[in-house]
KOLLO-591097 format. One record per atom (N, C-alpha, C, O, CB): residue in three letters; atom name; x, y, z. Coordinates in pm, 1 decimal, always signed. Last residue first. Glycine has a CB too. Layout:
BEGIN
<site code="Ala" site="CA" px="X" py="Y" pz="Z"/>
...
//
This chain:
BEGIN
<site code="Glu" site="N" px="+5.7" py="-1336.2" pz="+721.6"/>
<site code="Glu" site="CA" px="-74.5" py="-1301.9" pz="+840.5"/>
<site code="Glu" site="C" px="-12.1" py="-1358.9" pz="+965.7"/>
<site code="Glu" site="O" px="-65.3" py="-1340.4" pz="+1075.1"/>
<site code="Glu" site="CB" px="-218.3" py="-1353.3" pz="+826.2"/>
<site code="Glu" site="N" px="+233.7" py="-1195.9" pz="+502.4"/>
<site code="Glu" site="CA" px="+192.1" py="-1316.4" pz="+572.6"/>
<site code="Glu" site="C" px="+117.0" py="-1274.6" pz="+697.6"/>
<site code="Glu" site="O" px="+161.6" py="-1186.2" pz="+770.8"/>
<site code="Glu" site="CB" px="+314.1" py="-1407.0" pz="+607.9"/>
<site code="Ala" site="N" px="+117.0" py="-947.4" pz="+274.9"/>
<site code="Ala" site="CA" px="+201.9" py="-986.6" pz="+388.5"/>
<site code="Ala" site="C" px="+145.8" py="-1114.9" pz="+448.9"/>
<site code="Ala" site="O" px="+25.0" py="-1138.6" pz="+446.4"/>
<site code="Ala" site="CB" px="+209.3" py="-872.5" pz="+496.8"/>
<site code="Ala" site="N" px="+120.4" py="-897.0" pz="-73.6"/>
<site code="Ala" site="CA" px="+46.5" py="-942.5" pz="+43.4"/>
<site code="Ala" site="C" px="+144.6" py="-986.5" pz="+151.5"/>
<site code="Ala" site="O" px="+243.2" py="-1054.5" pz="+123.2"/>
<site code="Ala" site="CB" px="-49.9" py="-1058.0" pz="+6.4"/>
<site code="Glu" site="N" px="+284.9" py="-606.3" pz="-194.4"/>
<site code="Glu" site="CA" px="+267.3" py="-751.4" pz="-195.7"/>
<site code="Glu" site="C" px="+197.3" py="-790.1" pz="-66.5"/>
<site code="Glu" site="O" px="+212.9" py="-724.5" pz="+36.5"/>
<site code="Glu" site="CB" px="+404.7" py="-826.7" pz="-211.1"/>
<site code="Leu" site="N" px="+303.1" py="-314.2" pz="-400.7"/>
<site code="Leu" site="CA" px="+259.4" py="-385.4" pz="-281.3"/>
<site code="Leu" site="C" px="+259.7" py="-535.6" pz="-302.2"/>
<site code="Leu" site="O" px="+237.8" py="-585.0" pz="-412.8"/>
<site code="Leu" site="CB" px="+121.3" py="-339.5" pz="-240.7"/>
<site code="Gln" site="N" px="+345.9" py="-187.6" pz="-632.9"/>
<site code="Gln" site="CA" px="+443.8" py="-161.1" pz="-527.3"/>
<site code="Gln" site="C" px="+410.4" py="-236.6" pz="-398.9"/>
<site code="Gln" site="O" px="+481.6" py="-224.1" pz="-299.2"/>
<site code="Gln" site="CB" px="+451.3" py="-11.4" pz="-498.8"/>
<site code="Asp" site="N" px="+132.9" py="-233.2" pz="-797.1"/>
<site code="Asp" site="CA" px="+256.1" py="-307.5" pz="-826.0"/>
<site code="Asp" site="C" px="+367.6" py="-280.7" pz="-725.3"/>
<site code="Asp" site="O" px="+472.8" py="-344.3" pz="-731.5"/>
<site code="Asp" site="CB" px="+304.9" py="-273.1" pz="-964.3"/>
<site code="Glu" site="N" px="-61.2" py="-51.0" pz="-704.8"/>
<site code="Glu" site="CA" px="-74.7" py="-193.9" pz="-672.9"/>
<site code="Glu" site="C" px="+55.3" py="-270.2" pz="-695.4"/>
<site code="Glu" site="O" px="+85.5" py="-362.9" pz="-620.3"/>
<site code="Glu" site="CB" px="-185.6" py="-256.2" pz="-757.0"/>
<site code="Ser" site="N" px="+86.0" py="+253.8" pz="-575.0"/>
<site code="Ser" site="CA" px="+22.6" py="+172.8" pz="-679.3"/>
<site code="Ser" site="C" px="+26.0" py="+25.1" pz="-640.6"/>
<site code="Ser" site="O" px="+104.6" py="-17.4" pz="-555.9"/>
<site code="Ser" site="CB" px="+92.8" py="+194.3" pz="-815.6"/>
<site code="Val" site="N" px="+11.3" py="+493.3" pz="-332.9"/>
<site code="Val" site="CA" px="+90.4" py="+374.5" pz="-364.5"/>
<site code="Val" site="C" px="+16.4" py="+292.9" pz="-469.9"/>
<site code="Val" site="O" px="-102.9" py="+266.1" pz="-455.4"/>
<site code="Val" site="CB" px="+117.2" py="+288.8" pz="-236.6"/>
<site code="Gly" site="N" px="-86.2" py="+725.9" pz="-216.5"/>
<site code="Gly" site="CA" px="-66.2" py="+720.5" pz="-360.9"/>
<site code="Gly" site="C" px="+17.8" py="+603.0" pz="-406.4"/>
<site code="Gly" site="O" px="+87.9" py="+611.7" pz="-507.2"/>
<site code="Gly" site="CB" px="-2.7" py="+846.4" pz="-407.2"/>
<site code="Ala" site="N" px="+97.0" py="+754.0" pz="+95.8"/>
<site code="Ala" site="CA" px="-23.4" py="+769.0" pz="+13.8"/>
<site code="Ala" site="C" px="+12.4" py="+760.2" pz="-134.3"/>
<site code="Ala" site="O" px="+126.8" py="+784.2" pz="-172.9"/>
<site code="Ala" site="CB" px="-94.0" py="+903.3" pz="+44.1"/>
<site code="Glu" site="N" px="+204.2" py="+614.6" pz="+389.7"/>
<site code="Glu" site="CA" px="+246.4" py="+643.3" pz="+252.4"/>
<site code="Glu" site="C" px="+118.6" py="+646.0" pz="+168.6"/>
<site code="Glu" site="O" px="+41.0" py="+550.4" pz="+170.5"/>
<site code="Glu" site="CB" px="+351.3" py="+535.4" pz="+197.7"/>
<site code="Gln" site="N" px="+254.6" py="+706.2" pz="+734.5"/>
<site code="Gln" site="CA" px="+179.8" py="+646.4" pz="+625.7"/>
<site code="Gln" site="C" px="+237.1" py="+689.4" pz="+492.0"/>
<site code="Gln" site="O" px="+309.5" py="+788.5" pz="+482.8"/>
<site code="Gln" site="CB" px="+32.4" py="+683.9" pz="+635.0"/>
<site code="Gly" site="N" px="+390.4" py="+617.3" pz="+1062.1"/>
<site code="Gly" site="CA" px="+349.1" py="+709.0" pz="+955.9"/>
<site code="Gly" site="C" px="+266.8" py="+639.8" pz="+849.7"/>
<site code="Gly" site="O" px="+215.6" py="+529.8" pz="+870.4"/>
<site code="Gly" site="CB" px="+469.9" py="+773.1" pz="+892.3"/>
<site code="Asp" site="N" px="+486.3" py="+414.5" pz="+1229.2"/>
<site code="Asp" site="CA" px="+530.5" py="+551.6" pz="+1252.4"/>
<site code="Asp" site="C" px="+495.7" py="+648.2" pz="+1139.3"/>
<site code="Asp" site="O" px="+563.1" py="+749.7" pz="+1121.8"/>
<site code="Asp" site="CB" px="+678.0" py="+552.8" pz="+1274.0"/>
<site code="Glu" site="N" px="+363.6" py="+175.4" pz="+1147.8"/>
<site code="Glu" site="CA" px="+369.2" py="+210.5" pz="+1290.3"/>
<site code="Glu" site="C" px="+399.3" py="+358.3" pz="+1311.7"/>
<site code="Glu" site="O" px="+344.0" py="+420.4" pz="+1402.5"/>
<site code="Glu" site="CB" px="+474.4" py="+126.3" pz="+1361.0"/>
<site code="Phe" site="N" px="+174.1" py="+267.4" pz="+850.8"/>
<site code="Phe" site="CA" px="+279.6" py="+193.6" pz="+919.1"/>
<site code="Phe" site="C" px="+280.9" py="+238.2" pz="+1064.6"/>
<site code="Phe" site="O" px="+206.9" py="+329.4" pz="+1101.6"/>
<site code="Phe" site="CB" px="+419.2" py="+216.7" pz="+851.3"/>
<site code="Ser" site="N" px="-77.8" py="+253.0" pz="+604.6"/>
<site code="Ser" site="CA" px="-32.4" py="+302.4" pz="+734.6"/>
<site code="Ser" site="C" px="+69.8" py="+207.4" pz="+794.2"/>
<site code="Ser" site="O" px="+55.2" py="+85.3" pz="+789.3"/>
<site code="Ser" site="CB" px="-150.9" py="+320.3" pz="+830.7"/>
<site code="Val" site="N" px="-125.2" py="+342.2" pz="+273.6"/>
<site code="Val" site="CA" px="-80.7" py="+235.1" pz="+362.9"/>
<site code="Val" site="C" px="-27.7" py="+298.4" pz="+491.2"/>
<site code="Val" site="O" px="+57.5" py="+387.1" pz="+486.5"/>
<site code="Val" site="CB" px="+28.8" py="+145.8" pz="+294.9"/>
<site code="Thr" site="N" px="-350.1" py="+399.8" pz="+25.0"/>
<site code="Thr" site="CA" px="-282.9" py="+463.6" pz="+137.6"/>
<site code="Thr" site="C" px="-252.4" py="+351.8" pz="+235.8"/>
<site code="Thr" site="O" px="-341.0" py="+276.5" pz="+276.1"/>
<site code="Thr" site="CB" px="-371.1" py="+578.7" pz="+203.6"/>
<site code="Tyr" site="N" px="-338.9" py="+328.9" pz="-326.2"/>
<site code="Tyr" site="CA" px="-361.5" py="+290.2" pz="-188.3"/>
<site code="Tyr" site="C" px="-291.3" py="+384.8" pz="-92.3"/>
<site code="Tyr" site="O" px="-187.0" py="+442.1" pz="-123.9"/>
<site code="Tyr" site="CB" px="-314.7" py="+147.9" pz="-165.3"/>
<site code="Asn" site="N" px="-514.0" py="+331.8" pz="-635.6"/>
<site code="Asn" site="CA" px="-402.5" py="+376.2" pz="-553.7"/>
<site code="Asn" site="C" px="-439.2" py="+352.5" pz="-408.5"/>
<site code="Asn" site="O" px="-556.7" py="+355.7" pz="-372.0"/>
<site code="Asn" site="CB" px="-368.2" py="+526.1" pz="-579.7"/>
<site code="Glu" site="N" px="-616.8" py="+157.6" pz="-924.5"/>
<site code="Glu" site="CA" px="-637.2" py="+185.9" pz="-782.9"/>
<site code="Glu" site="C" px="-506.4" py="+229.8" pz="-718.9"/>
<site code="Glu" site="O" px="-400.9" py="+171.9" pz="-745.0"/>
<site code="Glu" site="CB" px="-693.8" py="+62.8" pz="-710.3"/>
<site code="Asp" site="N" px="-739.5" py="+269.0" pz="-1246.8"/>
<site code="Asp" site="CA" px="-642.6" py="+201.3" pz="-1159.4"/>
<site code="Asp" site="C" px="-675.5" py="+234.2" pz="-1014.9"/>
<site code="Asp" site="O" px="-751.9" py="+326.3" pz="-986.4"/>
<site code="Asp" site="CB" px="-496.0" py="+243.5" pz="-1193.4"/>
<site code="Gly" site="N" px="-902.9" py="+425.6" pz="-1399.1"/>
<site code="Gly" site="CA" px="-954.4" py="+295.8" pz="-1356.9"/>
<site code="Gly" site="C" px="-858.2" py="+215.1" pz="-1272.5"/>
<site code="Gly" site="O" px="-890.9" py="+104.1" pz="-1230.5"/>
<site code="Gly" site="CB" px="-991.8" py="+216.7" pz="-1475.6"/>
<site code="Phe" site="N" px="-824.3" py="+678.1" pz="-1447.0"/>
<site code="Phe" site="CA" px="-787.2" py="+579.2" pz="-1548.8"/>
<site code="Phe" site="C" px="-833.8" py="+438.7" pz="-1511.9"/>
<site code="Phe" site="O" px="-807.3" py="+343.3" pz="-1585.0"/>
<site code="Phe" site="CB" px="-636.4" py="+579.3" pz="-1569.4"/>
<site code="Met" site="N" px="-879.7" py="+823.4" pz="-1226.3"/>
<site code="Met" site="CA" px="-966.1" py="+846.5" pz="-1341.7"/>
<site code="Met" site="C" px="-934.5" py="+750.2" pz="-1456.1"/>
<site code="Met" site="O" px="-1010.8" py="+742.0" pz="-1552.3"/>
<site code="Met" site="CB" px="-952.2" py="+990.6" pz="-1389.7"/>
<site code="Thr" site="N" px="-837.9" py="+581.0" pz="-956.7"/>
<site code="Thr" site="CA" px="-796.9" py="+695.4" pz="-1037.2"/>
<site code="Thr" site="C" px="-891.3" py="+712.3" pz="-1155.2"/>
<site code="Thr" site="O" px="-974.1" py="+625.0" pz="-1181.3"/>
<site code="Thr" site="CB" px="-651.7" py="+678.8" pz="-1086.1"/>
<site code="Glu" site="N" px="-980.5" py="+495.1" pz="-649.1"/>
<site code="Glu" site="CA" px="-973.6" py="+464.4" pz="-791.6"/>
<site code="Glu" site="C" px="-937.6" py="+591.5" pz="-867.7"/>
<site code="Glu" site="O" px="-998.1" py="+696.6" pz="-846.9"/>
<site code="Glu" site="CB" px="-1108.3" py="+405.2" pz="-842.9"/>
<site code="Val" site="N" px="-832.6" py="+424.2" pz="-343.8"/>
<site code="Val" site="CA" px="-888.3" py="+529.7" pz="-428.2"/>
<site code="Val" site="C" px="-872.3" py="+487.9" pz="-574.4"/>
<site code="Val" site="O" px="-763.4" py="+450.0" pz="-617.4"/>
<site code="Val" site="CB" px="-817.9" py="+667.6" pz="-400.8"/>
<site code="Val" site="N" px="-847.9" py="+298.2" pz="-25.0"/>
<site code="Val" site="CA" px="-834.5" py="+259.6" pz="-164.8"/>
<site code="Val" site="C" px="-904.7" py="+366.3" pz="-247.3"/>
<site code="Val" site="O" px="-1022.0" py="+395.9" pz="-224.6"/>
<site code="Val" site="CB" px="-894.3" py="+116.3" pz="-192.1"/>
<site code="Gln" site="N" px="-686.1" py="+305.5" pz="+290.7"/>
<site code="Gln" site="CA" px="-774.6" py="+369.6" pz="+194.4"/>
<site code="Gln" site="C" px="-742.4" py="+319.5" pz="+54.1"/>
<site code="Gln" site="O" px="-626.1" py="+300.6" pz="+18.4"/>
<site code="Gln" site="CB" px="-761.6" py="+523.5" pz="+201.7"/>
<site code="Thr" site="N" px="-526.5" py="+147.3" pz="+443.1"/>
<site code="Thr" site="CA" px="-629.4" py="+223.7" pz="+513.5"/>
<site code="Thr" site="C" px="-725.4" py="+293.1" pz="+418.4"/>
<site code="Thr" site="O" px="-833.8" py="+335.1" pz="+459.0"/>
<site code="Thr" site="CB" px="-565.2" py="+326.0" pz="+603.8"/>
<site code="Val" site="N" px="-344.9" py="-143.6" pz="+464.1"/>
<site code="Val" site="CA" px="-415.0" py="-56.3" pz="+370.1"/>
<site code="Val" site="C" px="-527.1" py="+14.6" pz="+445.8"/>
<site code="Val" site="O" px="-612.8" py="-50.4" pz="+505.7"/>
<site code="Val" site="CB" px="-471.6" py="-137.5" pz="+247.6"/>
<site code="Thr" site="N" px="-70.0" py="-159.2" pz="+681.2"/>
<site code="Thr" site="CA" px="-210.3" py="-191.5" pz="+660.4"/>
<site code="Thr" site="C" px="-271.3" py="-91.7" pz="+563.1"/>
<site code="Thr" site="O" px="-252.7" py="+29.2" pz="+576.7"/>
<site code="Thr" site="CB" px="-287.3" py="-191.6" pz="+794.3"/>
<site code="Gly" site="N" px="+264.3" py="-299.1" pz="+649.0"/>
<site code="Gly" site="CA" px="+167.1" py="-199.2" pz="+691.6"/>
<site code="Gly" site="C" px="+26.7" py="-247.5" pz="+661.5"/>
<site code="Gly" site="O" px="+6.3" py="-362.1" pz="+621.4"/>
<site code="Gly" site="CB" px="+193.5" py="-64.4" pz="+622.9"/>
<site code="Ala" site="N" px="+607.1" py="-381.2" pz="+662.8"/>
<site code="Ala" site="CA" px="+467.7" py="-425.3" pz="+659.3"/>
<site code="Ala" site="C" px="+378.7" py="-314.6" pz="+712.6"/>
<site code="Ala" site="O" px="+413.1" py="-245.6" pz="+808.5"/>
<site code="Ala" site="CB" px="+448.1" py="-555.4" pz="+741.3"/>
<site code="Glu" site="N" px="+879.3" py="-259.8" pz="+460.2"/>
<site code="Glu" site="CA" px="+804.9" py="-267.0" pz="+586.3"/>
<site code="Glu" site="C" px="+661.5" py="-313.8" pz="+563.1"/>
<site code="Glu" site="O" px="+602.6" py="-289.1" pz="+457.8"/>
<site code="Glu" site="CB" px="+804.9" py="-130.5" pz="+656.2"/>
<site code="Gly" site="N" px="+1007.0" py="-220.1" pz="+221.7"/>
<site code="Gly" site="CA" px="+1027.0" py="-348.0" pz="+287.9"/>
<site code="Gly" site="C" px="+950.0" py="-364.3" pz="+417.2"/>
<site code="Gly" site="O" px="+954.2" py="-471.0" pz="+478.5"/>
<site code="Gly" site="CB" px="+1170.1" py="-367.1" pz="+314.8"/>
<site code="Asp" site="N" px="+1021.7" py="+126.0" pz="+261.2"/>
<site code="Asp" site="CA" px="+1051.4" py="+13.5" pz="+172.7"/>
<site code="Asp" site="C" px="+1079.8" py="-113.1" pz="+253.4"/>
<site code="Asp" site="O" px="+1165.3" py="-113.6" pz="+342.0"/>
<site code="Asp" site="CB" px="+1171.1" py="+46.6" pz="+82.2"/>
<site code="Tyr" site="N" px="+971.9" py="+362.3" pz="+389.2"/>
<site code="Tyr" site="CA" px="+902.7" py="+243.5" pz="+440.5"/>
<site code="Tyr" site="C" px="+927.3" py="+120.2" pz="+354.4"/>
<site code="Tyr" site="O" px="+860.0" py="+18.9" pz="+372.9"/>
<site code="Tyr" site="CB" px="+753.6" py="+270.1" pz="+449.3"/>
<site code="Glu" site="N" px="+1085.6" py="+566.0" pz="+254.4"/>
<site code="Glu" site="CA" px="+1149.5" py="+530.6" pz="+381.2"/>
<site code="Glu" site="C" px="+1086.6" py="+405.7" pz="+442.1"/>
<site code="Glu" site="O" px="+1141.4" py="+348.8" pz="+536.5"/>
<site code="Glu" site="CB" px="+1140.0" py="+647.1" pz="+479.7"/>
<site code="Ser" site="N" px="+1106.0" py="+499.4" pz="-97.1"/>
<site code="Ser" site="CA" px="+1026.7" py="+527.2" pz="+22.9"/>
<site code="Ser" site="C" px="+1105.1" py="+488.6" pz="+147.7"/>
<site code="Ser" site="O" px="+1180.9" py="+391.6" pz="+147.4"/>
<site code="Ser" site="CB" px="+892.2" py="+451.3" pz="+18.5"/>
<site code="His" site="N" px="+1239.7" py="+413.0" pz="-313.5"/>
<site code="His" site="CA" px="+1244.7" py="+556.8" pz="-287.8"/>
<site code="His" site="C" px="+1168.0" py="+596.3" pz="-162.2"/>
<site code="His" site="O" px="+1165.5" py="+713.7" pz="-125.1"/>
<site code="His" site="CB" px="+1189.5" py="+632.2" pz="-406.6"/>
<site code="Glu" site="N" px="+1186.3" py="+145.2" pz="-345.9"/>
<site code="Glu" site="CA" px="+1320.3" py="+182.1" pz="-298.4"/>
<site code="Glu" site="C" px="+1333.5" py="+330.6" pz="-268.0"/>
<site code="Glu" site="O" px="+1429.7" py="+370.9" pz="-202.6"/>
<site code="Glu" site="CB" px="+1423.8" py="+142.9" pz="-400.9"/>
<site code="Asp" site="N" px="+917.7" py="-16.8" pz="-251.3"/>
<site code="Asp" site="CA" px="+948.4" py="+108.9" pz="-320.3"/>
<site code="Asp" site="C" px="+1081.0" py="+159.9" pz="-266.7"/>
<site code="Asp" site="O" px="+1087.8" py="+211.7" pz="-155.2"/>
<site code="Asp" site="CB" px="+834.2" py="+215.7" pz="-300.5"/>
<site code="Arg" site="N" px="+702.7" py="-220.5" pz="-148.9"/>
<site code="Arg" site="CA" px="+826.5" py="-239.7" pz="-225.2"/>
<site code="Arg" site="C" px="+850.1" py="-114.9" pz="-309.5"/>
<site code="Arg" site="O" px="+807.7" py="-108.0" pz="-424.9"/>
<site code="Arg" site="CB" px="+819.2" py="-368.5" pz="-315.6"/>
<site code="Leu" site="N" px="+537.4" py="-293.0" pz="+151.5"/>
<site code="Leu" site="CA" px="+567.0" py="-192.9" pz="+49.3"/>
<site code="Leu" site="C" px="+701.2" py="-223.6" pz="-15.5"/>
<site code="Leu" site="O" px="+800.3" py="-249.3" pz="+52.7"/>
<site code="Leu" site="CB" px="+567.4" py="-50.8" pz="+109.9"/>
<site code="Ile" site="N" px="+316.0" py="-546.6" pz="+225.0"/>
<site code="Ile" site="CA" px="+455.4" py="-504.3" pz="+235.6"/>
<site code="Ile" site="C" px="+482.0" py="-409.5" pz="+120.0"/>
<site code="Ile" site="O" px="+453.0" py="-441.2" pz="+4.6"/>
<site code="Ile" site="CB" px="+554.6" py="-627.2" pz="+233.8"/>
<site code="Val" site="N" px="-0.2" py="-559.6" pz="+405.1"/>
<site code="Val" site="CA" px="+82.8" py="-557.4" pz="+284.8"/>
<site code="Val" site="C" px="+226.0" py="-520.2" pz="+319.7"/>
<site code="Val" site="O" px="+254.3" py="-469.6" pz="+428.2"/>
<site code="Val" site="CB" px="+26.0" py="-458.9" pz="+181.4"/>
<site code="Ser" site="N" px="-314.2" py="-658.6" pz="+511.6"/>
<site code="Ser" site="CA" px="-173.9" py="-642.2" pz="+550.9"/>
<site code="Ser" site="C" px="-87.9" py="-657.0" pz="+426.4"/>
<site code="Ser" site="O" px="-100.7" py="-754.0" pz="+351.6"/>
<site code="Ser" site="CB" px="-132.2" py="-746.4" pz="+661.0"/>
<site code="Asp" site="N" px="-620.2" py="-483.4" pz="+465.6"/>
<site code="Asp" site="CA" px="-528.0" py="-588.5" pz="+422.4"/>
<site code="Asp" site="C" px="-387.4" py="-555.9" pz="+472.4"/>
<site code="Asp" site="O" px="-346.9" py="-439.7" pz="+475.0"/>
<site code="Asp" site="CB" px="-529.2" py="-603.6" pz="+267.1"/>
<site code="Asp" site="N" px="-781.7" py="-267.2" pz="+527.0"/>
<site code="Asp" site="CA" px="-743.8" py="-356.1" pz="+637.0"/>
<site code="Asp" site="C" px="-658.0" py="-474.7" pz="+593.8"/>
<site code="Asp" site="O" px="-625.5" py="-559.4" pz="+677.1"/>
<site code="Asp" site="CB" px="-866.9" py="-407.0" pz="+704.5"/>
<site code="Glu" site="N" px="-925.2" py="-242.3" pz="+203.1"/>
<site code="Glu" site="CA" px="-894.4" py="-181.3" pz="+331.9"/>
<site code="Glu" site="C" px="-874.2" py="-289.8" pz="+437.0"/>
<site code="Glu" site="O" px="-942.4" py="-392.2" pz="+435.3"/>
<site code="Glu" site="CB" px="-1006.5" py="-84.4" pz="+374.9"/>
<site code="Glu" site="N" px="-771.9" py="-460.7" pz="-44.7"/>
<site code="Glu" site="CA" px="-886.2" py="-394.7" pz="+17.7"/>
<site code="Glu" site="C" px="-841.3" py="-331.7" pz="+149.1"/>
<site code="Glu" site="O" px="-734.0" py="-363.0" pz="+200.6"/>
<site code="Glu" site="CB" px="-1003.2" py="-495.1" pz="+41.2"/>
<site code="Phe" site="N" px="-607.3" py="-505.8" pz="-360.3"/>
<site code="Phe" site="CA" px="-609.3" py="-506.9" pz="-214.5"/>
<site code="Phe" site="C" px="-730.6" py="-430.7" pz="-165.3"/>
<site code="Phe" site="O" px="-785.2" py="-346.3" pz="-236.2"/>
<site code="Phe" site="CB" px="-479.7" py="-446.3" pz="-156.6"/>
<site code="Ala" site="N" px="-575.2" py="-721.7" pz="-641.7"/>
<site code="Ala" site="CA" px="-624.8" py="-597.9" pz="-581.2"/>
<site code="Ala" site="C" px="-628.3" py="-614.1" pz="-429.8"/>
<site code="Ala" site="O" px="-649.9" py="-723.9" pz="-378.5"/>
<site code="Ala" site="CB" px="-766.1" py="-561.4" pz="-635.9"/>
<site code="Met" site="N" px="-325.9" py="-854.3" pz="-830.8"/>
<site code="Met" site="CA" px="-407.6" py="-876.6" pz="-711.7"/>
<site code="Met" site="C" px="-448.4" py="-740.8" pz="-653.8"/>
<site code="Met" site="O" px="-363.8" py="-657.3" pz="-621.8"/>
<site code="Met" site="CB" px="-330.2" py="-962.0" pz="-605.3"/>
//
């Protein structure tokens, strides 16, 4: 599932301080390999370079 800007998502990355937190996609960047990386904003910061498999759609 691809995400778009302003989508609500939950980050699943055990190495991130935002693991399990809900945030909002603020930027979508396509890599030279055709994949998409995301920047996700949270209440107290943001995480950049997040791959699609680290995100899940949040309940609205």
